[in-house]
C-alpha positions in Angstrom: -25.9 -24.2 2.6 -27.5 -26.7 5.0 -28.1 -29.2 2.1 -24.5 -28.8 1.0 -23.1 -29.6 4.4 -24.4 -33.2 4.1 -22.5 -33.6 0.9 -19.2 -31.9 1.8 -16.1 -34.1 2.2 -13.0 -32.7 3.9 -9.6 -33.8 2.3 -6.0 -32.8 2.6 -4.5 -30.7 -0.1 -2.3 -33.6 -1.3 -5.4 -35.8 -1.7 -7.1 -33.1 -3.8 -4.1 -32.3 -6.1 -1.0 -34.1 -7.4 2.0 -32.1 -6.2 0.1 -29.1 -4.7 1.9 -25.8 -4.5 1.1 -22.5 -2.9 2.1 -20.5 -6.0 2.9 -21.6 -9.5 5.2 -19.5 -11.7 2.5 -16.8 -12.3 -0.2 -15.3 -10.1 -3.2 -14.3 -12.2 -7.0 -14.0 -12.2 -7.4 -17.4 -13.8 -6.3 -18.9 -10.5 -9.7 -18.0 -9.1 -13.1 -19.4 -10.1 -16.1 -19.2 -7.7 -18.5 -22.1 -7.3 -20.9 -22.8 -4.5 -20.3 -20.2 -1.8 -21.5 -16.6 -2.1 -18.1 -15.1 -1.5 -17.9 -13.1 -4.8 -17.0 -9.9 -3.0 -13.9 -11.6 -1.7 -13.0 -13.5 -4.8 -13.5 -10.5 -7.1 -11.2 -8.5 -4.8 -8.6 -11.2 -4.9 -8.9 -11.4 -8.6 -8.3 -7.7 -8.9 -5.4 -8.0 -6.5 -3.6 -10.4 -8.8 -2.6 -7.4 -10.8 -0.2 -6.9 -7.9 1.4 -10.3 -7.3 3.5 -9.0 -4.4 0.3 -8.2 -2.5 -1.0 -11.7 -2.9 2.3 -13.1 -1.6 2.1 -10.6 1.2 -0.9 -12.4 2.5 1.3 -15.4 3.5 4.0 -15.6 6.1 7.5 -16.3 4.9 7.3 -19.9 6.0 3.9 -20.4 4.3 4.8 -19.6 0.7 5.7 -23.2 0.0 3.9 -26.4 1.0 4.9 -28.3 4.1 4.3 -31.9 5.3 2.3 -30.7 8.3 -0.1 -28.7 6.2 -0.1 -25.7 8.5 0.0 -22.2 7.1 -0.3 -18.6 8.2 -2.4 -16.1 6.3 -2.4 -12.4 7.2 -5.3 -10.0 7.1 -5.4 -6.4 8.2 -7.8 -6.2 11.2 -8.3 -2.7 12.5 -5.4 -1.7 10.3 -3.0 -4.1 12.0 -1.5 -7.0 10.1 -2.9 -10.1 11.9 -2.0 -13.8 11.5 -4.7 -16.4 10.9 -3.4 -20.0 11.3 -5.0 -22.7 9.2 -4.5 -26.3 8.1 -4.8 -27.7 4.6 -8.0 -29.7 5.2 -10.2 -28.5 2.3 -14.0 -28.8 2.0 -14.9 -30.5 -1.3 -18.1 -31.2 -3.1 -18.2 -33.9 -5.8 -14.4 -34.0 -5.8 -13.9 -30.2 -6.3 -13.1 -27.5 -3.7 -16.4 -26.3 -2.2 -16.0 -22.6 -3.1 -12.9 -21.7 -5.1 -11.9 -23.9 -8.0 -8.3 -23.2 -9.2 -7.1 -23.7 -12.7 -4.1 -25.7 -11.7 -2.7 -27.3 -8.5 -2.3 -23.9 -6.7 -3.5 -23.5 -3.2 -3.1 -19.8 -2.4 -6.7 -18.8 -3.3 -8.2 -21.8 -1.5 -6.1 -21.1 1.7 -6.9 -17.4 1.7 -10.6 -18.2 1.5 -10.3 -20.8 4.3 -8.6 -18.2 6.5 -11.3 -15.7 5.7 -13.9 -18.4 6.7 -12.1 -19.0 10.0 -12.0 -15.3 10.7 -15.8 -15.0 10.2 -16.6 -18.2 12.0 -17.6 -20.5 9.1 -17.9 -20.7 5.3 -21.6 -19.9 5.7 -21.0 -16.8 7.7 -18.7 -15.3 5.1 -21.3 -15.2 2.5 -22.2 -11.7 1.3 -20.0 -8.7 2.0 -18.7 -5.4 0.6 -15.7 -5.4 -1.7 -14.3 -2.2 -0.1 -14.1 -3.9 3.3 -12.4 -7.0 1.7 -9.9 -4.8 -0.1 -9.0 -3.0 3.1 -8.6 -6.2 5.1 -6.5 -7.8 2.3 -4.1 -4.9 1.7 -4.3 -2.5 4.7 -4.6 0.3 2.2 -7.4 3.0 2.2 -10.5 1.7 0.4 -13.8 3.3 -0.3 -16.8 2.8 -2.5 -18.7 5.1 -4.9 -22.5 4.5 -4.8 -23.4 5.3 -8.4 -26.7 7.0 -7.7 -25.0 9.4 -5.4 -21.7 10.0 -7.3 -21.2 12.8 -9.7 -19.0 12.2 -12.8 -18.3 8.6 -12.0 -16.3 8.1 -15.2 -13.7 10.7 -14.1 -13.3 8.9 -10.8 -12.9 5.5 -12.5 -10.4 6.9 -15.0 -8.4 8.6 -12.2 -8.3 5.3 -10.3 -7.2 3.5 -13.5 -4.4 5.9 -14.2 -3.3 5.9 -10.6 -3.0 2.1 -10.6 -5.6 1.6 -8.0 -7.6 -1.7 -7.6 -11.3 -1.6 -8.4 -14.2 -4.0 -7.8 -17.8 -3.4 -8.6 -21.2 -4.8 -7.7 -24.8 -5.2 -8.8 -28.0 -4.7 -6.8 -30.3 -7.5 -5.8 -29.7 -11.0 -4.5 -29.6 -14.6 -5.5 -27.1 -14.0 -8.4 -29.9 -14.5 -10.9 -29.4 -13.1 -14.4 -30.7 -9.5 -14.9 -32.9 -8.9 -17.9 -31.2 -11.7 -20.0 -28.1 -9.5 -20.0 -25.5 -12.0 -18.8 -25.0 -9.8 -15.6 -25.8 -11.4 -12.3 -27.8 -9.7 -9.5 -26.2 -9.2 -6.1 -22.8 -10.2 -7.5 -19.3 -8.6 -7.4 -16.9 -8.3 -10.4 -13.3 -7.1 -10.7 -13.0 -3.9 -12.7 -9.7 -4.5 -14.6 -9.4 -1.4 -16.8 -11.1 1.7 -18.2 -10.5 2.9 -21.8 -11.5 6.1 -23.6 -11.1 6.6 -27.3 -12.7 8.0 -30.5 -14.4 5.5 -32.8 -16.3 6.4 -36.0 -16.5 10.0 -34.9 -17.9 9.1 -31.4 -16.3 9.1 -28.0 -16.3 5.7 -26.5 -15.9 4.9 -22.8 -15.5 1.3 -21.8 -14.8 -0.6 -18.6 -13.2 -4.1 -18.6 -14.7 -6.5 -16.0 -14.1 -10.0 -14.8 -16.7 -12.3 -13.3 -15.1 -14.4 -10.5 -17.1 -17.4 -11.9 -14.6 -17.5 -14.8 -17.6 -17.5 -17.2 -21.1 -15.8 -17.7 -20.5 -12.5 -19.4 -22.3 -9.4 -20.5 -24.0 -10.0 -23.9 -24.9 -6.4 -25.0 -23.0 -3.7 -26.8 -19.2 -4.1 -26.7 -19.5 -7.7 -25.5 -17.2 -10.4 -26.8 -19.7 -11.3 -29.5 -20.4 -7.7 -30.7 -18.8 -7.5 -34.2 -20.8 -4.3 -34.9 -18.7 -2.1 -32.6 -15.5 -4.2 -32.3 -13.1 -4.1 -35.2 -10.2 -6.6 -35.5 -7.8 -3.7 -34.8 -9.7 -2.6 -31.6 -10.0 -6.2 -30.4 -6.2 -6.6 -30.7 -5.4 -3.2 -29.1 -7.6 -3.7 -26.0 -7.5 -7.4 -25.7 -11.1 -8.4 -26.4 -11.2 -12.1 -27.0 -14.3 -14.0 -27.9 -14.0 -16.5 -25.1 -16.3 -17.4 -22.2 -13.6 -16.7 -19.6 -15.5 -14.2 -17.5 -13.7 -11.2 -18.9 -15.8 -8.7 -20.9 -16.2 -5.0 -21.9 -19.2 -2.7 -21.6 -19.9 1.0 -22.1 -20.0 3.3 -19.0 -23.7 3.9 -19.7 -24.5 0.2 -19.5 -22.2 -0.1 -16.5 -24.1 2.5 -14.5 -27.3 0.9 -15.6 -26.5 -2.6 -14.3 -24.0 -1.9 -11.5 -24.7 0.2 -8.4 -21.3 0.6 -6.8 -17.6 0.8 -7.5 -15.1 0.0 -4.8 -11.5 1.5 -5.0 -8.4 0.6 -3.1 -5.4 3.0 -3.3 -2.6 0.4 -3.8 0.3 1.7 -5.8 3.7 0.0 -6.1 5.7 -2.8 -4.5 7.6 -0.4 -2.2 4.4 0.9 -0.8 3.0 -2.2 0.8 1.8 -1.9 4.4 3.7 -4.0 6.9 
């Protein structure tokens, strides 16, 4: 981080993007791609939260959902359970012409501004490195959030399936540090991923249990059984039904057995429907 500081250039949002906006027409996980800062726990949580666009918009004050000439915005986090405003400007740290931490797919600012407010809350971008997804989910939503430590959790699959069917948000993490690749698997150590879905079905006479994950890097995926490139298990019909595309977009499937082998925790946030947001 010290070396990066010397190379960081701060620019206004309108210098970074042509016609910047807070939100484009759609809010989705592709709006978020992690780069240089170890904030995967936050970005994976935000990525999972895009399944509920109203909760993303709820992070911004009514007057901060469109850009303004002054470049001043209010982002809200739940601190001690209380919705608390964090005021920021639109000066953005960049490295080699790109945002220092969160690279967006278009000219949207929402993810960049949420991360800047998070950095302000913690004192700096450096101090927000490393954290628990369950804590991030609670502070983003104000909703009850908890984590299952896999080695201490009985019948993890039923808990994941219940959360899936209940429409809860899930984020998961791996042990270790440094985000280096584990056993040439495509999975990074000490890294957080969004858990997007869980599926259970019969295939060739065998019960299959799969989780669908997203790497906030927007790339670097699992390369084992049920990965995008696995044509032994995936049939064209199954790919179409469950949305498995052979693209390096950070989204992939893996069996629950492999999931518990490489991941050590699953965080859950009990968010339900738009009329149940905390205010």
